[in-house]
C-alpha positions as CSV (number, residue, x, y, z in Angstrom):
1,X,-56.9,16.4,28.5
2,X,-55.4,16.9,25.1
3,X,-52.3,15.0,26.0
4,X,-54.3,12.2,27.6
5,X,-56.5,11.9,24.6
6,X,-53.6,12.0,22.3
7,X,-52.0,9.1,24.2
8,X,-55.2,7.1,24.0
9,X,-55.5,7.7,20.3
10,X,-52.0,6.5,19.7
11,X,-52.6,3.4,21.7
12,X,-55.8,2.3,19.7
13,X,-56.8,2.3,16.1
14,X,-60.5,3.2,16.7
15,X,-61.9,6.3,18.5
16,X,-64.2,5.8,21.6
17,X,-67.1,7.8,20.3
18,X,-69.1,7.7,23.6
19,X,-66.3,9.2,25.6
20,X,-65.7,11.7,22.8
21,X,-69.3,12.9,22.8
22,X,-69.3,13.3,26.6
23,X,-66.2,15.4,26.5
24,X,-67.6,17.6,23.7
25,X,-70.9,18.2,25.5
26,X,-69.1,19.2,28.6
27,X,-66.8,21.6,27.0
28,X,-68.7,23.3,24.1
29,X,-71.8,25.6,24.3
30,X,-75.1,23.8,23.5
31,X,-76.4,26.4,21.1
32,X,-73.7,25.3,18.5
33,X,-74.0,21.7,19.6
34,X,-74.5,19.9,16.2
35,X,-72.1,22.2,14.3
36,X,-69.3,22.2,16.9
37,X,-69.6,18.5,17.5
38,X,-69.1,17.6,13.8
39,X,-66.2,20.0,13.6
40,X,-64.5,18.5,16.7
41,X,-65.1,15.0,15.3
42,X,-63.5,16.0,12.1
43,X,-60.5,17.6,13.9
44,X,-60.2,14.6,16.1
45,X,-60.2,12.2,13.2
46,X,-57.5,14.3,11.5
47,X,-55.4,14.4,14.6
48,X,-55.9,10.7,15.1
49,X,-54.8,10.0,11.5
50,X,-51.7,12.2,11.9
51,X,-50.7,10.4,15.1
52,X,-51.2,7.1,13.5
53,X,-49.2,8.1,10.4
54,X,-46.4,9.4,12.7
55,X,-46.4,6.2,14.7
56,X,-46.3,4.2,11.5
57,X,-43.3,6.3,10.2
58,X,-41.5,5.8,13.5
59,X,-42.2,2.0,13.4
60,X,-40.9,1.9,9.8
61,X,-37.8,3.8,10.8
62,X,-37.1,1.5,13.7
63,X,-37.5,-1.6,11.4
64,X,-35.1,0.0,8.8
65,X,-32.5,0.7,11.5
66,X,-33.0,-2.9,12.8
67,X,-32.5,-4.2,9.2
68,X,-29.4,-2.1,8.8
69,X,-28.0,-3.4,12.1
70,X,-28.8,-7.0,11.0
71,X,-27.0,-6.3,7.7
72,X,-23.9,-5.1,9.6
73,X,-24.0,-8.1,11.9
74,X,-24.2,-10.4,8.9
75,X,-21.0,-8.9,7.5
76,X,-19.2,-9.6,10.8
77,X,-16.7,-12.4,10.8
78,X,-17.4,-15.2,13.2
79,X,-14.7,-15.8,15.7
80,X,-14.7,-18.7,18.2
81,X,-13.9,-17.7,21.8
82,X,-12.9,-20.3,24.4
83,X,-14.3,-20.2,28.0
84,X,-11.1,-18.7,29.3
85,X,-8.4,-17.0,27.1
86,X,-5.3,-14.9,27.7
87,X,-5.0,-11.4,26.3
88,X,-2.2,-12.6,24.0
89,X,-4.2,-15.5,22.6
90,X,-7.3,-13.2,22.2
91,X,-5.2,-10.9,20.0
92,X,-4.2,-13.8,17.8
93,X,-7.8,-15.0,17.6
94,X,-9.0,-11.5,16.6
95,X,-6.0,-11.1,14.3
96,X,-5.1,-7.7,15.7
97,X,-1.8,-6.4,17.1
98,X,-1.4,-6.9,20.8
99,X,-0.7,-3.2,21.6
100,X,-3.9,-2.3,19.7
101,X,-6.0,-4.7,21.9
102,X,-4.3,-3.4,25.0
103,X,-5.1,0.2,24.1
104,X,-8.8,-0.8,23.6
105,X,-8.8,-2.5,27.0
106,X,-7.3,0.5,28.7
107,X,-9.9,2.8,27.0
108,X,-12.6,0.5,28.3
109,X,-11.4,0.7,31.9
110,X,-9.5,-2.6,31.9
111,X,-6.0,-1.2,32.6
112,X,-5.1,-3.8,35.2
113,X,-6.2,-6.6,32.8
114,X,-4.3,-5.3,29.8
115,X,-1.4,-7.7,30.3
116,X,-0.1,-10.3,27.8
117,X,-0.7,-13.3,30.1
118,X,-3.8,-12.1,32.0
119,X,-6.7,-14.6,31.6
120,X,-10.1,-13.3,30.6
121,X,-13.5,-14.9,30.9
122,X,-15.5,-15.5,27.7
123,X,-17.9,-12.6,28.7
124,X,-15.1,-10.0,28.6
125,X,-13.5,-11.6,25.6
126,X,-16.8,-11.4,23.6
127,X,-17.2,-7.7,24.5
128,X,-13.7,-7.0,23.2
129,X,-14.3,-9.0,20.1
130,X,-17.4,-7.0,19.3
131,X,-15.3,-3.8,19.7
132,X,-13.3,-5.0,16.7
133,X,-16.3,-5.9,14.6
134,X,-16.3,-9.6,15.1
135,X,-19.2,-11.9,15.9
136,X,-18.0,-13.9,19.0
137,X,-19.1,-17.5,19.4
138,X,-18.1,-19.3,22.6
139,X,-16.9,-22.8,21.6
140,X,-14.0,-24.5,23.3
141,X,-13.8,-27.2,20.7
142,X,-13.7,-24.9,17.7
143,X,-11.2,-22.5,19.3
144,X,-8.5,-25.0,20.0
145,X,-5.2,-24.0,18.5
146,X,-1.5,-24.0,19.2
147,X,-0.1,-20.8,20.7
148,X,3.4,-19.8,21.7
149,X,4.0,-20.4,25.4
150,X,4.1,-17.3,27.7
151,X,7.5,-15.8,28.5
152,X,9.5,-17.6,31.2
153,X,8.9,-16.0,34.6
154,X,12.7,-16.1,35.4
155,X,14.5,-15.4,32.2
156,X,17.8,-14.9,33.9
157,X,18.0,-18.6,34.8
158,X,17.7,-19.7,31.2
159,X,20.9,-20.6,29.2
160,X,22.2,-18.2,26.6
161,X,21.5,-18.5,22.9
162,X,23.3,-17.3,19.8
163,X,22.3,-13.9,18.5
164,X,20.4,-13.7,15.2
165,X,22.0,-11.1,13.0
166,X,20.4,-9.8,9.8
167,X,22.5,-8.3,7.1
168,X,20.5,-5.6,5.4
169,X,21.2,-2.8,2.9
170,X,20.8,-1.6,-0.7
171,X,21.4,-3.9,-3.6
172,X,25.0,-4.4,-4.7
173,X,26.4,-2.8,-1.5
174,X,28.5,-6.0,-0.8
175,X,26.3,-7.8,1.8
176,X,26.7,-11.3,0.4
177,X,30.4,-10.8,-0.4
178,X,30.9,-9.8,3.2
179,X,29.2,-13.0,4.4
180,X,31.2,-15.0,1.9
181,X,34.4,-13.8,3.5
182,X,33.1,-14.6,7.0
183,X,32.3,-18.2,6.1
184,X,35.0,-18.6,3.4
185,X,32.5,-19.5,0.6
186,X,31.4,-18.1,-2.6
187,X,27.6,-17.5,-2.6
188,X,27.7,-14.2,-4.3
189,X,29.1,-15.7,-7.5
190,X,26.2,-18.1,-7.7
191,X,23.5,-15.4,-7.3
192,X,21.7,-14.5,-10.5
193,X,22.7,-11.1,-11.6
194,X,25.0,-10.8,-8.7
195,X,22.1,-9.9,-6.3
196,X,20.6,-11.8,-3.4
197,X,17.1,-13.0,-4.2
198,X,16.4,-15.3,-1.1
199,X,16.9,-15.2,2.6
200,X,20.0,-17.1,3.4
201,X,20.6,-18.4,7.0
202,X,23.8,-19.9,8.3
203,X,25.9,-19.9,11.5
204,X,29.4,-18.6,11.8
205,X,31.8,-19.7,14.6
206,X,33.5,-16.8,16.4
207,X,36.5,-17.1,18.6
208,X,36.1,-15.7,22.1
209,X,38.2,-15.3,25.2
210,X,35.6,-16.6,27.7
211,X,34.8,-20.3,27.1
212,X,33.0,-21.1,30.4
213,X,29.7,-22.1,28.9
214,X,27.1,-24.5,30.0
215,X,26.4,-27.6,27.8
216,X,24.5,-26.8,24.6
217,X,25.3,-23.1,25.2
218,X,27.2,-22.0,22.1
219,X,26.2,-18.4,22.0
220,X,29.6,-17.2,22.9
221,X,31.1,-18.9,19.9
222,X,28.3,-18.9,17.3
223,X,26.5,-16.1,15.4
224,X,23.5,-16.9,13.2
225,X,23.4,-14.6,10.1
226,X,20.4,-13.9,7.9
227,X,21.3,-12.5,4.5
228,X,18.3,-10.5,3.1
229,X,17.9,-9.3,-0.5
230,X,18.6,-5.6,-1.2
231,X,16.5,-5.2,-4.3
232,X,13.4,-3.0,-4.1
233,X,11.1,-5.9,-4.9
234,X,12.1,-7.8,-1.8
235,X,10.8,-5.4,0.8
236,X,8.6,-8.1,2.4
237,X,11.6,-10.3,2.8
238,X,13.6,-7.6,4.5
239,X,10.7,-6.8,6.9
240,X,10.4,-10.5,7.7
241,X,14.1,-10.7,8.4
242,X,14.0,-7.6,10.6
243,X,11.1,-9.0,12.6
244,X,13.0,-12.2,13.8
245,X,16.4,-10.6,14.3
246,X,18.3,-9.5,17.4
247,X,20.8,-7.2,15.7
248,X,20.6,-5.5,12.3
249,X,23.8,-4.8,10.4
250,X,23.2,-2.0,8.0
251,X,25.7,-2.3,5.1
252,X,26.4,1.0,3.3
253,X,28.8,1.1,0.4
254,X,31.4,3.9,0.8
255,X,31.3,4.6,-2.9
256,X,27.5,4.8,-3.2
257,X,26.2,6.3,0.1
258,X,22.6,6.4,1.2
259,X,20.2,4.7,-1.3
260,X,16.4,3.9,-1.3
261,X,16.7,0.5,0.4
262,X,19.2,2.0,2.9
263,X,16.5,4.5,4.0
264,X,14.0,1.6,4.1
265,X,16.2,-0.3,6.6
266,X,16.7,2.9,8.6
267,X,12.9,3.3,8.9
268,X,12.5,-0.4,10.0
269,X,15.1,0.2,12.7
270,X,13.5,3.4,13.9
271,X,10.0,1.9,14.0
272,X,11.2,-1.2,15.9
273,X,10.1,-1.3,19.5
274,X,11.4,-4.8,20.5
275,X,14.9,-3.6,21.4
276,X,16.7,-4.7,18.2
277,X,20.3,-3.5,18.0
278,X,21.7,-1.7,15.1
279,X,25.3,-1.8,13.8
280,X,26.4,0.3,10.7
281,X,29.1,-1.4,8.5
282,X,30.6,1.0,5.9
283,X,31.8,-1.4,3.2
284,X,34.2,-1.1,0.2
285,X,36.6,1.2,2.0
286,X,39.4,-0.3,-0.1
287,X,38.2,1.4,-3.2
288,X,40.3,4.3,-4.3
289,X,38.7,7.8,-3.9
290,X,36.0,6.9,-1.5
291,X,34.9,9.4,1.2
292,X,33.9,7.6,4.4
293,X,33.4,10.8,6.3
294,X,30.7,12.0,3.9
295,X,28.8,8.7,4.3
296,X,28.9,9.1,8.1
297,X,27.5,12.6,7.9
298,X,24.8,11.4,5.4
299,X,23.8,8.7,8.0
300,X,23.6,11.4,10.6
301,X,21.3,13.4,8.4
302,X,19.0,10.3,8.2
303,X,18.8,10.2,12.0
304,X,21.4,7.5,12.7
305,X,23.5,8.8,15.6
306,X,26.9,7.1,15.2
307,X,29.3,6.6,18.1
308,X,32.0,8.4,16.1
309,X,29.9,11.5,16.1
310,X,28.8,11.3,19.7
311,X,25.8,8.9,19.3
312,X,25.1,5.4,20.4
313,X,25.1,3.4,17.2
314,X,28.4,1.5,16.6
315,X,30.0,2.0,13.2
316,X,32.7,-0.3,11.6
317,X,34.8,0.4,8.5
318,X,35.5,-2.7,6.6
319,X,36.1,-4.4,3.2
320,X,34.1,-7.5,2.5
321,X,36.4,-8.4,-0.4
322,X,39.7,-8.3,1.5
323,X,38.4,-9.0,5.0
324,X,39.7,-5.8,6.4
325,X,37.7,-4.8,9.5
326,X,35.8,-8.1,9.8
327,X,37.2,-9.0,13.3
328,X,36.1,-5.6,14.5
329,X,32.6,-6.3,13.2
330,X,32.4,-9.7,14.9
331,X,33.6,-8.2,18.1
332,X,31.0,-5.4,18.0
333,X,28.2,-7.9,17.4
334,X,29.4,-10.2,20.2
335,X,29.6,-7.2,22.6
336,X,26.1,-6.0,21.7
337,X,24.7,-9.6,22.1
338,X,26.3,-9.8,25.5
339,X,24.7,-6.5,26.5
340,X,21.3,-7.7,25.3
341,X,21.7,-10.9,27.4
342,X,19.9,-13.2,24.9
343,X,18.4,-16.3,26.7
344,X,15.9,-19.0,25.8
345,X,14.7,-22.4,26.8
346,X,16.9,-25.2,25.3
347,X,14.3,-27.9,26.0
348,X,10.6,-28.3,25.5
349,X,8.3,-27.5,22.7
350,X,9.7,-25.2,20.0
351,X,8.5,-21.9,18.8
352,X,10.1,-20.7,15.6
353,X,9.5,-19.0,12.3
354,X,9.5,-20.0,8.6
355,X,12.1,-18.0,6.7
356,X,11.8,-19.7,3.3
357,X,10.1,-22.7,1.8
358,X,10.5,-24.5,-1.5
359,X,9.9,-27.8,-3.2
360,X,13.1,-29.9,-3.4
361,X,13.5,-33.0,-5.5
362,X,13.7,-36.1,-3.4
363,X,12.5,-34.4,-0.3
364,X,9.3,-32.7,-1.4
365,X,8.3,-29.6,0.5
366,X,11.1,-28.2,2.7
367,X,11.3,-25.0,4.8
368,X,14.1,-23.0,6.5
369,X,13.0,-22.7,10.1
370,X,14.6,-20.4,12.6
371,X,14.2,-21.8,16.1
372,X,13.5,-19.2,18.8
373,X,12.6,-21.3,21.8
374,X,12.8,-25.0,22.7
375,X,14.6,-27.8,20.9
376,X,13.5,-29.3,17.5
377,X,14.3,-33.0,16.9
378,X,13.4,-35.5,14.2
379,X,10.0,-37.0,14.7
380,X,8.5,-33.9,16.2
381,X,5.0,-32.8,15.1
382,X,5.0,-29.2,14.1
383,X,2.4,-26.8,12.6
384,X,2.9,-23.6,10.6
385,X,-0.2,-21.8,9.3
386,X,-2.2,-24.5,7.5
387,X,0.7,-26.8,6.9
388,X,1.8,-29.6,9.2
389,X,4.9,-31.8,9.3
390,X,6.5,-34.7,11.1
391,X,10.1,-33.7,11.0
392,X,11.9,-36.3,8.9
393,X,15.3,-34.7,8.3
394,X,17.1,-31.6,9.4
395,X,20.1,-30.1,7.8
396,X,22.2,-26.9,8.2
397,X,23.2,-24.5,5.4
398,X,26.1,-26.7,4.5
399,X,23.9,-29.8,4.1
400,X,25.1,-31.5,7.3
401,X,22.4,-33.6,9.0
402,X,21.5,-32.2,12.5
403,X,19.9,-34.3,15.3
404,X,18.8,-31.3,17.4
405,X,18.2,-27.6,16.7
406,X,18.5,-25.2,19.6
407,X,17.3,-21.6,19.9
408,X,19.1,-19.1,17.6
409,X,19.8,-21.6,14.8
410,X,18.3,-22.0,11.4
411,X,17.8,-25.4,9.9
412,X,16.2,-26.8,6.7
413,X,13.3,-29.1,7.8
414,X,11.7,-31.8,5.5
415,X,8.6,-33.8,6.1
416,X,5.9,-31.2,5.4
417,X,2.6,-32.4,4.1
418,X,2.2,-29.1,2.2
419,X,4.3,-26.1,1.5
420,X,4.3,-23.7,4.5
421,X,4.2,-20.0,3.9
422,X,7.2,-17.8,4.6
423,X,6.7,-15.7,7.7
424,X,4.3,-18.0,9.5
425,X,5.1,-19.2,13.1
426,X,6.2,-22.8,13.7
427,X,4.7,-24.4,16.8
428,X,5.1,-27.9,18.2
429,X,2.5,-30.2,19.7
430,X,1.4,-33.8,19.9
431,X,0.0,-35.5,16.8
432,X,-3.6,-35.2,17.9
433,X,-3.1,-31.5,19.0
434,X,-1.6,-30.6,15.6
435,X,-4.4,-32.3,13.7
436,X,-7.1,-30.7,15.8
437,X,-5.5,-27.2,15.5
438,X,-5.0,-27.7,11.7
439,X,-8.6,-28.6,11.2
440,X,-9.8,-25.5,13.0
441,X,-7.4,-23.3,11.1
442,X,-8.5,-24.7,7.7
443,X,-12.1,-24.2,8.7
444,X,-11.5,-20.6,9.7
445,X,-9.5,-20.0,6.5
446,X,-12.4,-21.3,4.5
447,X,-14.8,-18.9,6.2
448,X,-12.5,-15.9,5.5
449,X,-12.0,-17.0,1.9
450,X,-15.8,-17.3,1.4
451,X,-16.2,-13.8,2.7
452,X,-13.5,-12.5,0.4
453,X,-15.0,-14.3,-2.5
454,X,-18.4,-12.8,-1.6
455,X,-17.0,-9.3,-1.7
456,X,-15.3,-9.9,-5.0
457,X,-18.6,-11.3,-6.5
458,X,-20.5,-8.3,-5.3
459,X,-17.9,-5.9,-6.7
460,X,-17.9,-7.8,-10.0
461,X,-21.7,-7.6,-10.2
462,X,-21.7,-3.9,-9.4
463,X,-19.2,-3.3,-12.2
464,X,-21.4,-5.3,-14.6
465,X,-24.4,-3.2,-13.7
466,X,-22.5,0.0,-14.2
467,X,-21.2,-1.3,-17.6
468,X,-24.7,-2.2,-18.7
469,X,-26.0,1.2,-17.7
470,X,-23.2,2.9,-19.6
471,X,-23.9,0.8,-22.7
472,X,-27.6,1.6,-22.4
473,X,-26.8,5.4,-22.3
474,X,-24.5,5.0,-25.3
475,X,-27.2,3.1,-27.2
476,X,-29.7,5.9,-26.5
477,X,-27.2,8.5,-27.7
478,X,-26.6,6.5,-30.9
479,X,-30.3,6.6,-31.8
480,X,-30.0,10.3,-32.3
481,X,-26.4,10.7,-33.6
482,X,-23.9,8.3,-35.0
483,X,-20.7,8.2,-33.0
484,X,-17.7,6.1,-33.8
485,X,-16.8,4.4,-30.5
486,X,-13.5,2.5,-30.4
487,X,-13.7,-1.2,-29.5
488,X,-11.6,-0.6,-26.4
489,X,-14.0,1.7,-24.6
490,X,-16.6,-1.0,-24.0
491,X,-14.1,-3.4,-22.4
492,X,-12.8,-1.1,-19.7
493,X,-9.3,-1.7,-18.3
494,X,-7.3,-4.3,-20.2
495,X,-5.7,-7.0,-18.0
496,X,-2.5,-8.9,-18.4
497,X,-3.3,-12.0,-16.4
498,X,-0.2,-13.7,-14.8
499,X,0.5,-17.1,-13.3
500,X,3.7,-16.9,-11.2
501,X,5.9,-19.9,-10.5
502,X,9.0,-19.4,-8.3
503,X,11.6,-21.5,-6.6
504,X,10.7,-20.6,-3.0
505,X,7.7,-19.1,-1.4
506,X,9.5,-15.9,-0.4
507,X,10.5,-15.2,-3.9
508,X,7.0,-15.9,-5.2
509,X,5.7,-13.4,-2.6
510,X,8.3,-10.8,-3.8
511,X,7.5,-11.4,-7.5
512,X,3.8,-11.1,-6.8
513,X,4.3,-7.8,-4.9
514,X,6.5,-6.4,-7.7
515,X,4.1,-7.4,-10.5
516,X,0.7,-6.9,-8.9
517,X,-1.1,-3.8,-10.2
518,X,1.7,-2.8,-12.7
519,X,0.2,-0.5,-15.2
520,X,-2.3,2.4,-15.3
521,X,-6.0,3.1,-15.8
522,X,-5.8,1.6,-19.3
523,X,-3.9,-1.6,-18.8
524,X,-2.9,-3.4,-15.7
525,X,-1.5,-6.8,-14.5
526,X,-3.6,-9.2,-12.4
527,X,-2.2,-12.2,-10.5
528,X,-4.5,-15.2,-10.8
529,X,-2.3,-17.9,-9.4
530,X,1.0,-18.1,-7.5
531,X,2.9,-21.3,-6.9
532,X,6.2,-22.8,-6.0
533,X,8.1,-25.4,-8.2
534,X,8.7,-26.1,-11.8
535,X,6.3,-25.0,-14.6
536,X,4.1,-28.0,-15.4
537,X,1.7,-28.9,-18.1
538,X,-1.2,-28.1,-15.7
539,X,0.1,-24.6,-15.4
540,X,0.0,-24.2,-19.2
541,X,-3.5,-25.5,-19.3
542,X,-4.6,-23.1,-16.6
543,X,-2.9,-20.2,-18.4
544,X,-4.7,-21.2,-21.7
545,X,-8.1,-21.4,-20.0
546,X,-7.6,-18.0,-18.3
547,X,-5.8,-16.3,-21.1
548,X,-2.8,-15.7,-18.9
549,X,1.0,-15.4,-19.2
550,X,3.3,-17.7,-17.2
551,X,6.0,-15.9,-15.2
552,X,8.8,-18.3,-14.3
553,X,11.3,-17.0,-11.7
554,X,14.4,-19.1,-11.0
555,X,12.6,-22.3,-12.0
556,X,13.3,-24.4,-15.1
557,X,10.9,-25.0,-17.9
558,X,11.3,-28.3,-19.6
559,X,11.4,-28.6,-23.4
560,X,8.2,-30.6,-23.4
561,X,6.4,-27.9,-21.4
562,X,7.7,-25.2,-23.7
563,X,6.4,-27.2,-26.7
564,X,2.9,-27.6,-25.2
565,X,2.9,-23.8,-24.4
566,X,3.9,-23.0,-28.0
567,X,1.1,-25.3,-29.3
568,X,-1.5,-23.6,-27.0
569,X,-0.1,-20.1,-27.7
570,X,0.7,-19.5,-24.0
571,X,3.6,-17.0,-23.5
572,X,6.2,-17.8,-20.8
573,X,8.5,-15.1,-19.3
574,X,11.6,-16.8,-17.9
575,X,14.3,-15.1,-15.9
576,X,16.4,-15.7,-12.8
577,X,16.7,-12.0,-12.2
578,X,13.7,-10.1,-10.8
579,X,14.3,-6.7,-12.4
580,X,14.7,-8.3,-15.8
581,X,11.4,-10.2,-15.2
582,X,9.8,-6.9,-14.3
583,X,11.0,-5.4,-17.6
584,X,9.5,-8.3,-19.6
585,X,6.1,-8.0,-17.9
586,X,6.2,-4.2,-18.3
587,X,6.8,-4.6,-22.1
588,X,3.7,-6.9,-22.3
589,X,1.6,-4.3,-20.4
590,X,2.8,-1.6,-22.8
591,X,1.6,-3.8,-25.7
592,X,-1.9,-3.7,-24.3
593,X,-2.0,0.1,-24.2
594,X,-3.5,2.0,-27.2
595,X,-0.8,3.4,-29.6
596,X,0.1,7.0,-29.4
597,X,-0.3,8.8,-32.8
598,X,2.3,11.4,-33.5
599,X,2.4,13.6,-36.6
600,X,5.8,14.6,-38.0
601,X,6.0,17.5,-40.6
602,X,8.5,16.5,-43.3
603,X,8.1,19.4,-45.7
604,X,6.1,22.5,-46.4
605,X,5.1,24.3,-49.7
606,X,3.2,27.5,-50.4
607,X,0.5,27.7,-53.1
608,X,1.5,30.5,-55.5
609,X,-1.1,30.0,-58.3
610,X,-3.9,27.7,-59.3
611,X,-4.3,26.2,-62.8
612,X,-7.1,24.4,-64.6
613,X,-5.8,21.5,-66.6
614,X,-7.9,19.2,-68.8
615,X,-7.2,15.6,-68.2
616,X,-7.4,12.7,-70.7
617,X,-11.0,12.0,-69.7
618,X,-11.9,15.6,-70.4
619,X,-12.2,16.4,-66.7
620,X,-10.9,19.7,-65.4
621,X,-8.3,19.3,-62.6
622,X,-7.3,21.9,-60.1
623,X,-3.5,22.0,-60.0
624,X,-1.7,24.1,-57.5
625,X,1.6,25.7,-58.5
626,X,3.7,25.6,-55.4
627,X,7.2,26.5,-54.1
628,X,8.8,24.1,-51.6
629,X,9.9,26.3,-48.7
630,X,11.1,23.6,-46.3
631,X,12.0,19.9,-46.4
632,X,11.2,17.5,-49.2
633,X,7.6,17.0,-50.6
634,X,7.0,13.3,-51.2
635,X,4.1,11.9,-53.3
636,X,3.8,8.8,-51.1
637,X,3.3,10.8,-47.9
638,X,0.1,12.3,-46.6
639,X,-0.5,15.9,-47.5
640,X,-2.3,18.5,-45.4
641,X,-3.8,21.8,-46.5
642,X,-3.5,24.6,-43.9
643,X,-5.3,27.9,-44.2
644,X,-5.1,30.6,-41.5
645,X,-3.7,28.0,-39.0
646,X,-6.7,25.8,-39.7
647,X,-6.5,22.3,-41.3
648,X,-8.7,22.4,-44.4
649,X,-8.0,19.0,-45.9
650,X,-5.8,15.9,-45.3
651,X,-5.3,13.2,-47.9
652,X,-3.0,11.6,-50.5
653,X,-1.5,13.4,-53.5
654,X,-2.7,12.3,-57.0
655,X,0.0,14.0,-59.1
656,X,3.3,15.7,-58.4
657,X,5.2,17.2,-61.3
658,X,8.4,19.1,-61.8
659,X,8.3,21.0,-65.1
660,X,6.6,18.4,-67.4
661,X,7.9,15.3,-65.6
662,X,6.0,13.2,-63.0
663,X,8.3,12.9,-60.0
664,X,8.1,11.2,-56.6
665,X,9.7,14.1,-54.6
666,X,10.6,17.8,-54.8
667,X,13.2,19.4,-52.7
668,X,13.4,22.7,-51.0
669,X,13.6,25.8,-53.2
670,X,12.0,24.1,-56.2
671,X,8.7,24.8,-57.8
672,X,6.2,22.0,-58.6
673,X,2.6,21.3,-59.5
674,X,0.4,19.0,-57.4
675,X,-3.1,17.9,-57.1
676,X,-5.1,15.8,-54.5
677,X,-6.9,12.5,-55.2
678,X,-10.0,14.0,-53.6
679,X,-11.5,17.3,-54.8
680,X,-10.2,20.2,-52.6
681,X,-11.0,23.9,-52.9
682,X,-7.5,25.4,-52.8
683,X,-6.7,29.1,-52.6
684,X,-3.6,31.1,-53.3
685,X,-1.5,31.4,-50.1
686,X,-2.5,28.1,-48.7
687,X,0.2,26.0,-47.0
688,X,0.6,22.4,-48.1
689,X,2.5,20.2,-45.6
690,X,3.8,16.8,-46.2
691,X,3.4,14.8,-43.0
692,X,4.2,11.4,-41.6
693,X,1.8,9.8,-39.1
694,X,3.6,7.5,-36.7
695,X,2.0,5.0,-34.2
696,X,4.2,4.8,-31.1
697,X,3.7,2.3,-28.3
698,X,1.8,3.6,-25.2
699,X,3.6,4.8,-22.1
700,X,3.1,3.8,-18.5
């Protein structure tokens, strides 16, 4: 009965008094009828109130949880899902790696469906999207996009394609000189500072014995090389070059051995799961005194199993300067490419990748495109990221006009409406398909940018609230005690705002990565804009409005722009060499740091006796008779009184006399009399030190 009555009380806000009285009369003795009835009524009311309060608390908790879930849902990114979608396309829509999506599908019991080209319905796709924190919206119109075609079902029937070989290694290990010898050119001499700062792509003809090739099949006689930078700042370029290559040639200087960027390339090769081949080229063997065997053992210690030491990684000894060993390198690359059996479609829509992009006078936005599949011809409509183009002109690395670009070749494409981003895929479609896909991509990019801006605004407002609270606490403290607070403490971290302009998009990306966040908790750089092309007047006006410094990497700055920058007090850092540019920015960051105060002890004197001397104005001066025990006491320097290792006073000297003469300095071993400008209570035995306070620049 207790449980039933409890349930009835929870279900209604008012108590049925008639039923309650009947229950009480049936269960309690009549002699205590009035007293027991009132007590039971009170107990029942209390119990009813407790139940209602508990129910109210549970309802409030459920509403709070619902509100929290709604807040989480609000933060989810909307993703448009078509009615039917393949697993590979779904990974691109969700912007996750394919293997991660496949693992999630297998964990959810969809092992048979976890295949790249398996087609899913929108129901399954929405469930998977929710697993990755997305808000799925089924909309075929908004999800239209261009995607790479699925792999050919019979790849053995496809024609061969040239191998794409990426030359990688540490800076100044002779990569570009090696390629110069291969194509009989002089690129290394034209590189700023003698180091490569762009991805260079070109094809090299290689003589072979077997010439029985199908039409358009030039893989047996052509090798496409990508020359990547070796400087530490260009790690993104190296990773991009490694992601599109078939064979990596790791160049190691025999006189330098294993260096940081060499280890970086080794890690890229180890973590690669796409079957990319690796060839080690030990360069500069013509230098006297080099030890090639020690370099081989150092590579073995890094996990590279060379064929010479019983492993499976080919190793070639060569000299890029003299050409020694180059035929062996080409033969090794050709053999590895033949083993890999590289094939691709030579007709149909293209699928490629942007290696570099820049603004070229007379042509506008141009991009170096590596064709992976299909054939690219003038007049084709292509899409890369949020940039579209109708191919107007195609040239090779030598400037020759090309009418058709087949798989495994890199060409410079003009006709872009806007500058594409290095690393983005290049896909082909009809004019209407490209426009439709471009509109959807721009819309999705706008949504993501709005979410990013929203997070930045919230973070900025949170910092402002914390700053106001801190100022309020400091104000409350100052009402009780006066504290000298430096001006810097209320402003937080000082920022060196930068506007980056570079010659190509890949270089702009590298410079941004090298300069972003340079500094410490006191001063730091912040990139507010990155662009490609010459420094213009609008860049100067933007820098003036934002209080920023312009960083010009490998781009010219006209005299008129420099004049405008000088008039508006906008600093410009110009250099074609990235590590020099980093040093210039580093110096500017150091200027923002608070100076470091260092005290240097120049001389030391001991107080032997105190004298009272009557001055001209009839005042009694305390003069200390001292002996200089070290250094040279100078009147112009600051003096410090030390007693029992404690600093008693610090100030300027008023008088300094040797015998009866006023002097400016007294050397070691001499006795002198001195007094301070401020009254000081000196004692015999005190130490007076002449010090120099130096303000040194801060350190990062």
